[in-house]
C-alpha positions in Angstrom: 16.7 -5.2 29.3 19.9 -3.1 29.7 19.2 0.6 30.1 20.3 3.0 27.4 23.3 5.1 28.7 23.9 7.3 25.7 23.3 11.1 25.8 21.3 11.2 22.6 20.2 14.8 22.5 23.6 15.8 21.0 24.3 14.2 17.7 26.7 12.7 16.8 26.7 11.1 20.3 29.9 12.4 21.9 32.6 9.9 22.5 33.1 9.5 26.3 36.3 7.6 27.3 35.9 5.3 30.3 38.3 6.3 33.1 40.3 3.5 34.6 43.7 2.0 35.2 46.2 2.3 32.3 48.8 -0.5 32.4 52.2 -0.5 30.8 52.0 -4.1 29.4 48.8 -5.4 27.7 49.7 -8.9 29.3 49.4 -7.4 32.7 46.4 -9.2 34.5 45.2 -5.8 35.6 44.7 -4.7 32.0 41.0 -4.4 31.4 38.9 -2.4 28.8 35.2 -2.8 28.0 34.5 -4.4 24.7 33.8 -2.3 21.7 30.1 -2.3 21.0 28.5 -0.9 17.8 26.1 2.0 18.2 22.5 0.9 18.5 19.3 2.8 19.3 17.6 2.0 22.6 16.5 -1.6 23.2 13.2 -2.3 21.5 13.5 0.3 18.8 11.6 -1.0 15.7 12.6 -1.2 12.1 10.9 1.6 10.1 9.5 1.4 6.6 7.8 4.5 5.1 6.2 3.9 1.7 5.1 7.2 0.0 3.1 6.9 -3.2 2.9 9.8 -5.6 -0.3 11.7 -6.8 -2.9 9.3 -5.4 -6.2 10.8 -4.2 -8.2 9.7 -1.1 -10.7 8.0 -3.3 -8.4 6.0 -5.6 -7.2 2.9 -3.6 -9.6 0.1 -2.8 -8.4 0.2 0.8 -10.2 3.6 1.0 -13.2 2.7 -1.2 -11.6 3.5 -4.6 -11.8 1.5 -7.9 -8.1 0.7 -8.1 -7.3 -2.6 -6.5 -4.7 -2.3 -3.8 -4.3 -5.7 -2.2 -1.2 -4.8 -0.2 -2.8 -1.7 1.3 -5.8 -3.8 2.2 -3.6 -6.5 3.8 -1.7 -3.9 5.9 -4.9 -2.2 6.9 -6.4 -5.5 8.0 -3.4 -6.0 10.4 -3.1 -2.3 11.4 -4.9 1.0 11.4 -6.5 3.2 8.7 -6.2 7.0 9.2 -8.9 8.8 7.4 -7.9 12.4 8.4 -4.2 12.3 7.5 -3.0 15.4 5.6 -0.3 16.4 3.2 0.8 19.8 1.9 -1.0 19.4 -1.5 2.3 19.1 -3.6 5.1 16.6 -3.8 8.4 18.2 -2.8 6.8 20.2 0.1 5.2 17.0 1.4 8.4 15.1 1.2 10.5 17.7 2.9 7.9 18.0 5.7 7.8 14.2 6.0 11.5 13.9 6.3 12.0 16.7 8.8 8.9 16.9 10.9 8.5 20.6 10.1 6.1 22.6 8.0 7.1 22.9 4.4 7.7 26.6 4.5 9.8 26.2 7.6 12.2 24.0 5.6 12.2 26.3 2.5 9.9 24.2 0.4 6.9 26.4 -0.2 6.5 24.8 -3.6 8.5 22.6 -5.9 12.3 23.1 -6.3 11.8 24.2 -9.9 9.9 27.3 -8.8 12.1 28.3 -5.8 12.6 32.0 -5.1 14.9 33.9 -2.7 12.2 34.2 -0.1 13.1 32.0 2.9 9.9 30.0 2.8 10.3 29.2 -0.9 14.1 28.9 -1.3 14.1 25.1 -1.5 17.0 25.2 1.0 16.5 23.2 4.2 18.1 25.1 7.1 20.8 23.2 8.9 18.8 23.9 12.1 16.2 21.4 10.9 18.0 18.1 10.5 16.2 15.3 8.6 14.8 12.2 10.3 17.1 9.9 8.5 20.2 11.7 9.8 18.8 11.6 13.4 18.2 7.8 13.1 21.6 7.2 11.5 23.4 9.0 14.2 21.5 6.9 16.7 22.6 3.6 15.2 20.0 2.9 12.5 20.9 1.6 9.0 19.2 3.9 6.5 18.3 3.6 2.8 16.1 5.4 0.3 14.8 4.0 -2.9 12.9 6.1 -5.5 12.1 9.7 -5.9 14.0 12.6 -4.3 12.5 16.0 -5.2 14.2 18.0 -2.5 17.4 18.9 -4.2 17.6 22.6 -5.2 17.8 22.8 -9.0 21.1 24.6 -9.1 22.6 21.7 -7.1 21.1 18.9 -9.2 24.0 18.4 -11.7 26.4 15.4 -11.3 28.8 17.8 -9.6 26.4 18.7 -6.7 27.0 20.1 -4.2 25.4 17.1 -2.5 24.2 18.6 0.8 20.6 18.1 -0.1 21.0 14.7 -1.8 19.9 11.6 0.2 23.4 10.3 0.7 24.9 13.8 1.1 23.2 15.7 3.9 20.0 13.7 3.8 21.1 11.0 6.3 20.7 8.0 4.0 23.6 5.6 3.7 22.2 4.1 0.5 20.2 5.8 -2.3 19.0 4.3 -5.5 16.5 6.3 -7.5 16.1 9.6 -9.3 16.4 13.3 -8.6 13.5 15.5 -9.6 9.7 15.5 -9.8 9.0 12.7 -12.1 10.6 10.1 -14.4 10.0 7.9 -17.3 9.1 4.5 -15.8 10.5 2.7 -18.9 13.7 4.7 -19.3 14.6 6.6 -16.1 17.5 8.7 -15.3 18.9 6.9 -12.2 21.5 7.6 -9.5 23.2 5.2 -7.2 24.3 7.5 -4.4 25.5 10.5 -6.3 26.7 8.5 -9.3 24.6 8.4 -12.5 23.8 4.9 -13.6 21.9 3.4 -16.5 18.8 1.1 -16.0 19.9 -2.6 -16.0 17.5 -3.4 -18.9 15.2 -1.8 -21.5 11.5 -1.7 -21.7 11.6 -4.3 -24.5 13.5 -6.6 -22.0 10.8 -6.1 -19.4 12.2 -3.3 -17.4 10.0 -1.1 -15.2 11.2 1.5 -12.7 8.9 0.5 -9.8 10.0 -3.1 -10.1 13.6 -2.1 -10.2 13.3 0.1 -7.1 11.6 -2.7 -5.1 14.2 -5.2 -6.3 16.9 -3.0 -4.8 14.9 -2.4 -1.6 14.4 -6.1 -1.1 18.0 -6.9 -1.7 19.2 -4.2 0.7 16.9 -5.3 3.5 18.0 -9.0 3.1 21.6 -7.9 3.2 21.1 -5.6 6.2 19.5 -8.3 8.2 22.0 -10.9 7.2 25.0 -8.8 8.2 23.5 -6.6 11.0 20.6 -8.6 12.5 20.7 -6.7 15.8 20.6 -3.3 14.1 17.2 -1.8 13.1 16.7 -0.2 9.7 15.0 2.8 8.3 13.8 2.3 4.7 12.1 5.0 2.7 10.5 3.7 -0.5 9.2 6.5 -2.7 8.4 5.2 -6.1 7.7 7.7 -9.0 4.3 6.0 -9.3 1.6 7.0 -9.7 2.8 10.4 -10.9 2.5 11.0 -14.6 3.6 9.6 -16.9 1.3 6.7 -16.2 3.5 3.9 -17.5 2.5 0.3 -16.9 2.6 -3.0 -18.8 -0.5 -3.5 -21.0 -1.8 -6.6 -19.1 -2.4 -4.4 -16.0 -4.4 -1.9 -18.1 -6.5 -4.7 -19.6 -7.7 -5.8 -16.2 -9.8 -2.6 -16.1 -11.2 -2.6 -19.6 -14.7 -1.2 -19.5 -14.6 -0.4 -15.8 -14.8 3.4 -16.3 -17.0 3.7 -19.4 -19.7 5.4 -17.3 -17.4 8.3 -16.6 -16.2 10.3 -13.6 -19.6 11.5 -12.2 -20.8 7.9 -11.9 -17.5 6.8 -10.5 -17.7 9.4 -7.7 -21.1 8.0 -6.7 -19.8 4.4 -6.7 -16.7 5.3 -4.7 -18.7 7.3 -2.1 -21.0 4.4 -1.5 -18.1 2.0 -1.1 -16.4 4.4 1.3 -19.4 4.4 3.5 -19.6 0.6 3.4 -16.0 0.4 4.5 -16.6 3.0 7.2 -13.7 5.2 6.1 -16.3 8.0 5.5 -18.9 8.5 8.3 -22.5 7.7 7.4 -23.6 11.3 7.8 -21.0 12.6 5.3 -22.2 14.2 2.1 -20.6 14.0 -1.4 -19.4 17.4 -2.5 -20.6 18.8 -5.8 -18.7 19.2 -9.0 -17.4 22.7 -9.6 -18.2 24.5 -12.9 -14.5 24.4 -13.9 -14.6 20.6 -14.0 -16.7 19.4 -17.0 -19.4 16.8 -16.6 -18.9 13.5 -18.2 -22.0 14.0 -20.3 -20.6 17.2 -21.7 -17.5 15.5 -23.1 -17.5 14.8 -26.8 -18.7 11.3 -27.7 -15.6 10.6 -29.8 -13.3 11.5 -26.9 -15.0 9.3 -24.2 -13.3 6.1 -25.2 -9.9 7.8 -24.8 -10.9 9.2 -21.5 -12.0 5.8 -20.2 -8.7 4.3 -21.4 -6.8 7.0 -19.5 -8.4 5.9 -16.3 -7.9 2.2 -17.1 -4.2 3.0 -17.5 -4.0 4.8 -14.2 -5.9 2.1 -12.3 -3.5 -0.5 -13.7 -0.6 1.7 -12.8 -1.7 2.0 -9.2 -2.5 -1.7 -8.8 0.9 -2.6 -10.3 2.6 -0.2 -7.8 0.8 -1.6 -4.8 1.7 -5.2 -5.8 5.3 -4.2 -6.0 5.1 -2.7 -2.5 3.7 -6.1 -1.5 6.9 -7.8 -2.6 8.8 -5.7 -0.1 6.3 -6.6 2.6 6.7 -10.2 1.7 10.5 -9.9 2.1 10.0 -8.5 5.6 7.7 -11.3 6.5 10.1 -13.9 5.1 12.9 -12.4 7.2 10.5 -12.7 10.2 10.8 -8.9 11.0 7.4 -7.6 9.8 5.8 -7.6 13.2 8.7 -5.6 14.7 8.6 -3.1 11.8 6.5 0.1 12.0 5.2 0.5 8.5 3.7 3.8 7.3 1.9 3.3 3.9 1.0 6.9 2.8 -1.1 6.5 -0.3 -0.4 9.8 -2.0 1.9 12.8 -1.3 -1.0 15.0 -2.2 -4.4 14.7 -3.8 -4.9 13.3 -7.3 -3.2 15.3 -10.1 -5.3 17.6 -12.2 -2.4 18.7 -14.3 -3.5 16.7 -17.4 -6.0 19.2 -18.8 -9.7 18.6 -19.2 -9.0 16.2 -22.1 -6.0 14.4 -20.6 -2.7 14.2 -22.4 -0.6 11.9 -24.5 2.4 14.0 -23.5 1.8 16.0 -20.3 4.6 18.4 -21.3 2.3 19.9 -23.9 0.3 21.6 -21.1 3.4 22.7 -19.2 4.5 24.5 -22.3 1.1 26.1 -23.0 0.7 23.9 -26.1 -2.1 21.6 -25.0 -4.1 22.6 -28.1 -1.7 20.5 -30.2 -3.3 17.4 -28.7 -6.6 17.6 -30.5 -9.3 15.0 -29.8 -8.5 13.4 -33.1 -4.8 13.2 -32.1 -5.6 11.7 -28.7 -7.9 9.1 -30.3 -5.2 8.1 -32.7 -2.9 7.5 -29.7 -5.4 5.7 -27.4 -3.8 2.2 -27.7 -0.4 3.6 -26.9 -1.3 4.9 -23.5 1.0 3.5 -20.8 3.5 2.3 -23.3 7.1 3.5 -23.8 5.9 5.7 -26.7 3.6 7.7 -24.4 4.1 10.3 -21.7 0.5 10.3 -20.6 -1.8 11.8 -18.0 -5.5 11.5 -17.3 -8.1 14.2 -17.5 -9.1 16.6 -14.8 -12.4 14.8 -14.2 -10.6 11.6 -13.2 -8.5 13.5 -10.7 -11.6 14.9 -9.2 -13.1 11.4 -9.0 -10.0 10.0 -7.4 -10.4 12.6 -4.6 -13.9 11.4 -3.6 -15.7 12.7 -1.5 -13.8 16.0 -1.4 -13.5 19.1 -3.5 -10.6 19.9 -5.7 -7.2 18.2 -6.3 -3.5 18.4 -6.0 -2.1 21.9 -5.7 -5.3 23.1 -4.0 -4.0 23.3 -0.4 -7.3 24.9 0.7 -9.6 21.9 0.4 -9.2 18.3 1.5 -9.2 17.0 -2.0 -5.7 18.5 -2.3 -4.4 17.5 1.1 -6.1 14.5 2.6 -4.7 11.1 1.6 -5.5 7.6 2.9 -2.7 6.4 5.3 -2.2 3.0 6.9 0.1 2.2 9.9 1.0 -1.4 10.5 3.0 -2.5 13.6 1.8 -5.7 15.2 4.3 -5.6 18.1 2.7 -2.3 19.3 -0.8 -2.0 17.8 -3.2 -4.4 19.4 -6.3 -3.5 17.3 -6.2 -5.0 13.8 -8.3 -3.4 11.1 -9.1 -0.3 13.2 -9.9 3.2 12.0 -8.4 6.4 13.4 -10.1 9.8 12.8 -7.9 12.2 14.8 -6.6 15.0 12.6 -3.0 14.2 11.6 -0.5 15.7 9.2 2.6 14.5 7.4 4.8 16.5 9.8 3.6 14.1 12.6 5.4 11.1 11.1 8.9 12.1 12.2 8.1 12.7 15.9 6.0 9.4 15.9 9.1 7.5 14.7 11.3 9.1 17.3 8.9 8.3 20.1 8.4 4.7 18.8 12.2 4.2 18.9 12.6 5.7 22.3 14.8 8.5 20.9 14.7 12.1 22.1 14.4 15.0 19.7 18.0 16.2 19.2 19.0 19.6 20.5 22.1 19.8 18.3 23.1 17.9 15.2 26.6 18.1 13.7 27.3 21.0 16.0 24.2 23.1 15.0 21.5 24.0 17.5 18.2 22.5 16.2 14.8 24.3 16.1 12.0 22.2 17.6 10.1 19.7 15.5 6.7 21.2 14.6 4.7 18.0 14.2 2.9 16.0 16.9 3.5 12.3 17.6 0.7 10.1 16.5 1.7 7.3 18.9 -1.2 8.2 21.3 -3.7 7.2 18.6 -2.4 3.6 18.3 -4.0 2.4 21.4 -7.3 4.3 21.6 -9.6 5.5 18.8 -11.4 7.8 21.2 -8.3 9.8 22.3 -8.8 13.5 21.7 -6.7 14.8 18.8 -3.5 16.5 19.8 -2.7 18.1 16.4 -5.6 20.6 16.4 -4.1 23.6 14.6 -2.6 23.5 11.1 -2.2 26.1 8.3 -2.1 25.2 4.6 -0.8 27.1 1.6 0.3 26.4 -2.0 0.4 29.0 -4.8 -1.9 31.1 -2.6 -4.5 28.4 -2.3 -4.7 28.5 1.5 -6.6 27.4 4.6 -6.5 26.9 8.3 -7.7 24.0 10.5 -8.5 24.7 14.2 -10.2 22.2 16.5 -12.6 20.9 13.9 -13.3 24.1 11.9 -11.6 24.9 8.6 -11.5 28.2 6.7 -10.3 27.9 3.1 -10.0 29.8 -0.1 -9.0 28.6 -3.5 -6.9 31.1 -5.4 -5.9 29.5 -8.7 -6.8 26.4 -10.7 -4.1 23.7 -11.1 -4.6 23.0 -14.8 -4.8 26.7 -15.8 -1.0 26.9 -16.1 -0.8 29.7 -18.8 -3.0 32.6 -19.7 -5.0 32.6 -16.5 -4.8 35.7 -14.3 -5.7 34.9 -10.7 -7.5 37.5 -8.6 -5.9 39.8 -6.0 -5.3 38.0 -2.7 -7.7 40.2 -0.9 -10.4 39.4 -3.5 -10.3 35.6 -2.8 -13.6 34.2 -1.5 -13.3 32.3 1.8 -15.4 29.4 2.8 -16.1 28.0 6.3 -16.7 24.4 7.3 -17.5 22.7 10.6 -15.6 19.4 10.4 -17.2 18.1 13.5 -20.4 17.4 11.5 -19.2 17.9 7.9 -16.5 15.4 7.1 -16.1 16.3 3.5 -16.4 20.1 3.5 -19.7 20.0 1.7 -21.6 22.8 3.6 -20.2 26.3 3.5 -21.1 28.2 6.7 -19.3 31.5 5.8 -22.5 33.4 5.5 -24.0 32.0 8.7 -20.9 32.3 10.9 -19.0 35.4 9.8 -17.4 35.9 13.2 -15.9 32.4 13.1 -14.6 33.0 9.6 -13.0 36.2 10.6 -11.3 34.6 13.6 -9.9 31.8 11.4 -8.7 34.2 8.7 -6.8 36.1 11.4 -5.4 32.8 12.7 -4.2 31.8 9.3 -2.3 35.1 9.0 -0.6 34.5 12.4 0.4 31.0 11.5 1.6 32.1 8.0 3.8 34.7 9.6 5.2 32.2 12.1 6.2 29.6 9.5 7.6 31.8 6.6 4.6 31.5 4.4 4.7 35.2 3.5 5.0 36.7 1.0 2.6 34.6 -0.9 3.6 34.0 -4.5 1.2 33.1 -7.2 3.5 33.7 -10.2 4.0 30.9 -12.7 6.3 31.5 -15.7 8.3 34.1 -13.8 9.3 31.6 -11.2 10.8 29.3 -13.8 13.4 32.0 -14.7 16.2 32.0 -12.1 17.0 35.7 -12.6 13.4 36.7 -11.9 12.9 34.2 -9.1 16.1 35.2 -7.4 17.7 31.8 -7.1 21.3 30.9 -8.2 22.0 29.5 -11.6 25.0 27.4 -12.8 25.2 29.2 -16.1 26.3 32.8 -16.7 26.5 34.6 -20.0 25.6 33.3 -23.4 28.2 30.6 -24.0 28.8 27.2 -22.5 31.7 24.8 -23.2 31.3 21.0 -22.9 33.6 18.1 -23.3 33.0 14.5 -24.4 31.6 12.2 -21.8 29.7 14.9 -19.9 26.1 13.8 -19.4 23.0 13.6 -17.2 23.0 17.4 -17.1 19.6 18.7 -16.0 17.8 21.5 -17.8 18.9 23.8 -15.1 22.5 22.9 -15.7 22.4 24.1 -19.4 22.2 27.6 -20.8 18.6 28.0 -22.1 18.1 27.9 -25.8 14.3 28.5 -25.6 12.7 31.4 -27.5 16.0 32.6 -28.9 18.7 32.0 -31.5 21.4 29.6 -30.7 24.3 27.7 -32.3 26.3 24.6 -31.5 29.9 24.1 -32.7 31.8 20.8 -32.2 35.4 20.1 -33.0 35.7 16.5 -34.1 38.1 14.1 -35.6 36.2 11.8 -38.0 37.7 8.5 -39.0 37.7 7.4 -42.6 34.4 6.0 -43.7 30.9 6.9 -42.6 30.7 8.9 -39.3 27.6 8.5 -37.1 26.3 9.3 -33.6 25.3 12.2 -31.4 27.4 15.3 -30.8 25.0 16.9 -28.3 21.4 16.1 -27.3 19.0 17.8 -25.0 15.7 16.2 -24.0 14.4 13.1 -25.5 11.6 11.4 -27.3 8.9 13.7 -25.9 10.7 17.0 -26.6 14.2 18.3 -27.3 16.8 18.9 -29.9 20.1 17.3 -31.0 23.0 17.7 -33.3 24.1 14.4 -34.7 25.6 12.7 -37.7 23.5 10.3 -39.7 24.9 8.2 -42.5 27.9 10.5 -42.6 25.9 13.7 -42.8 25.5 16.4 -40.2 21.9 16.6 -39.0 19.9 18.9 -36.7 16.7 17.6 -35.2 14.2 19.6 -33.2 11.4 17.5 -31.6 8.3 19.4 -30.4 6.7 17.3 -27.7 7.0 14.1 -29.7 4.2 15.4 -31.9 6.1 17.3 -34.5 9.7 16.7 -35.6 11.9 18.8 -37.8 15.1 17.4 -39.4 17.7 19.4 -41.4 20.4 17.4 -43.1 23.6 18.6 -44.8 23.9 18.2 -48.5 27.3 16.6 -48.3 29.1 14.1 -46.0 31.4 15.1 -43.2 35.0 14.7 -44.6 37.4 12.5 -42.7 39.9 14.2 -40.4 39.7 17.1 -37.9 36.8 19.6 -38.5 34.4 22.0 -36.9 30.8 21.0 -37.4 28.2 23.7 -36.6 24.4 24.1 -36.5 22.7 27.4 -36.1 19.0 28.2 -35.4 18.1 31.7 -36.2 14.9 32.3 -34.2 12.0 34.1 -35.9 11.1 36.1 -32.8 7.7 37.7 -32.2 6.8 35.7 -29.1 7.3 32.4 -27.4 7.6 29.0 -29.1 8.1 30.4 -32.6 10.2 28.7 -35.3 13.4 29.5 -37.0 15.8 28.9 -39.8 18.5 26.2 -39.4 21.9 26.4 -41.2 24.6 23.7 -41.1 28.3 24.3 -41.5 31.5 22.4 -42.1 34.5 24.5 -41.0 32.5 27.7 -41.5 31.1 26.9 -44.9 27.4 26.3 -45.2 26.4 22.8 -46.3 22.6 22.7 -45.7 19.6 24.7 -44.4 16.0 24.2 -43.5 13.1 25.2 -41.3 11.8 24.5 -37.8 8.3 25.8 -37.7 7.8 25.7 -33.9 9.8 25.3 -30.7 9.1 24.5 -27.0 8.9 27.7 -25.0 9.2 26.7 -21.4 10.5 23.2 -20.7 11.8 20.2 -22.6 11.4 17.5 -20.0 11.2 16.9 -16.3 13.5 13.9 -16.5 15.5 13.8 -19.7 18.9 15.4 -19.7 21.7 16.8 -21.9 24.6 14.5 -23.0 27.8 15.1 -25.0 28.9 12.5 -27.5 26.0 10.1 -26.7 22.4 10.2 -25.7 21.0 8.7 -22.4 17.4 8.0 -21.9 15.1 8.2 -24.9 16.2 9.5 -28.3 15.3 13.0 -29.6 15.4 11.8 -33.2 14.2 8.3 -32.6 17.3 7.0 -34.3 19.3 5.7 -31.3 19.5 3.6 -28.3 21.9 4.8 -25.6 24.5 2.3 -26.8 24.1 3.1 -30.5 24.1 6.9 -29.9 27.9 7.2 -29.1 29.7 9.3 -31.7 32.0 7.2 -33.9 35.0 9.5 -33.8 36.7 11.9 -31.4 35.1 15.0 -30.0 37.5 17.6 -28.7 34.9 20.0 -27.4 31.3 21.3 -28.0 30.3 24.9 -27.5 26.8 26.2 -27.2 26.1 29.9 -27.9 22.8 31.7 -27.5 21.1 35.0 -28.1 22.5 36.4 -31.3 22.5 35.8 -35.1 25.6 38.0 -35.6 28.6 35.7 -35.2 31.3 34.0 -37.1 30.6 30.5 -38.3 34.0 29.2 -37.2 35.3 29.4 -33.6 39.0 30.3 -33.3 41.1 28.7 -30.6 41.3 32.1 -28.9 37.5 32.3 -28.7 37.2 28.8 -27.4 39.7 29.7 -24.7 37.7 32.8 -23.8 34.6 30.7 -23.2 36.5 28.2 -21.1 38.0 31.0 -19.0 34.6 32.7 -18.6 33.3 29.4 -17.0 36.0 29.4 -14.4 
């Protein structure tokens, strides 16, 4: 095997011309140059596939004893290794940035999700250029790189179609190909997709059989086939990160029906069943104890009788969703096998970027955005029962109840967001690499963390950790390679110190011991006042004998607890965890959080064709008066279509023309919809159409009076009795002259929503009821100049 001669610690690898004789005539027999060779990693470097599922607890997948069938995970585990002490950060974006850089999430600015970023270095959502991502390191060493699925690492003020794209996968992320979505979640039936940095529409509709996970895997399989057909000697790095199984839990009905009746006994019984199965499989040691249910989590027996069928259906839907996702992953594994490259590919199958999600309230949700707006009370038991048969369908945006999240984290305490306890951070992980791992079906119990993946891949590929990337001196990787575990289950663990923190839920692991404190409850998003940090109650666990954190030793070993508390503070200082920040609503407001915003002032000017504008790219109309004015040229006959739409089927508003009449629609969470229609048609020719909402005031989410105008003259009015106070959608966007995704009013498909006429401009004004009802050319010019 030819030795590697590249100096790979400096990336890009510097060009080094070969000295030698330069001849005058290329025909001279003395003319000799070495052949041009494509850049490749060192000989023997494997292909790399990382599959990262979303919001799956340790006790969900059958490969780790759970009730959701995961045949692909079981297949890979049978040919590889299960890791039963692998940890995440307890939340999606932080885990992903840590995975892709090999650094702790606060070190790379991702103390929480991008939507709650602040100006503090550990929470800014900005990855320092001193911490290059793994994909960039591999690409600059000769790997082909591609990402398919979720990217939640883009700062929100950089998430518009104009970028900048430094944090996007194909911008500064190191991936040559990207097909997926930007943000925390997406509608599986009607996603907002990007190819590279270009917005694209799904290739089909839900009615035509479309599903996002299937689409992502289709693209991944096609890319791998093409890569091996054109570059068979070049290894690849593929990162598949489906939106599944994050809410909304969307899956074809036949997958849900496979689980009918399975969960009728409730979450308490399911925990017992899963725990017994985990011991049978050996993924939980025989001496482990099942942790008890906390008082904040209701018992199944205490849930109303009329609600239990809905709750059971929620879990059936989730189980079908997870199985469907695993089967799609299996199609990619089959592709690697068909190409005869599976054995030479190191596969990381990380079954969850955090613990199971408890963000669906104690009753679950038909539209999870209700809870995020503090309006969960709208979804009464009667309402939920009426919607039970729609769960998982395109008409739902559903999530399961807190009790199911707790059950999916068996045998541990707590859930996603709770970085203190293993229920929030520990997820089942499988590593499959037949060319390197001799033991098939083995179990590894060394403490490992998501920051360990990047250094493992580099060591497996024979690549050094770079000292400079793109001219910038790099800080050291903070993870520890897991490669030492592949050969010997008895090797002492090398990653023996690790801090955890998320929204001030925090803990520390040190050589088997863990000290933890839960600060706030994930599903208490509004109205709950957490205690002072110094009043948090700490717990102490000896993981050498207590696998599941079931026996609190704080009272028995106060000196050990004090030592670990001090150690947490040292690590927190080292990695930019401080200051801790447990604010909620304040962090959603850029001015309060201290992060940039694209929008300044109270007016915003749009032009036709603008679209896929995220909520952070639009001046906020929440909890205030606002108006929309559009200058249009209407052809003779009946005008129709959308002038501007924000949000979609599950919450938002739009100004549109229906049957020739101007219309304003406000949709509250897909539960209540208010329509105000003009009393006369829009005349043909050039006109200004305007809709104003005069907000009632007196608090958040109040209603208002709507007035419609043609050329400054009122033509209709009506009432909106309630509005959404905090967020319209995590995935739907704002579009001008059409409506992508789902329809706010329910009247359109993306194709039928296009305005039949010409739009010159659309102006959005907020914050006042005292304005003219006609915008002069001078005023429009002022708004345009203010945006420069």
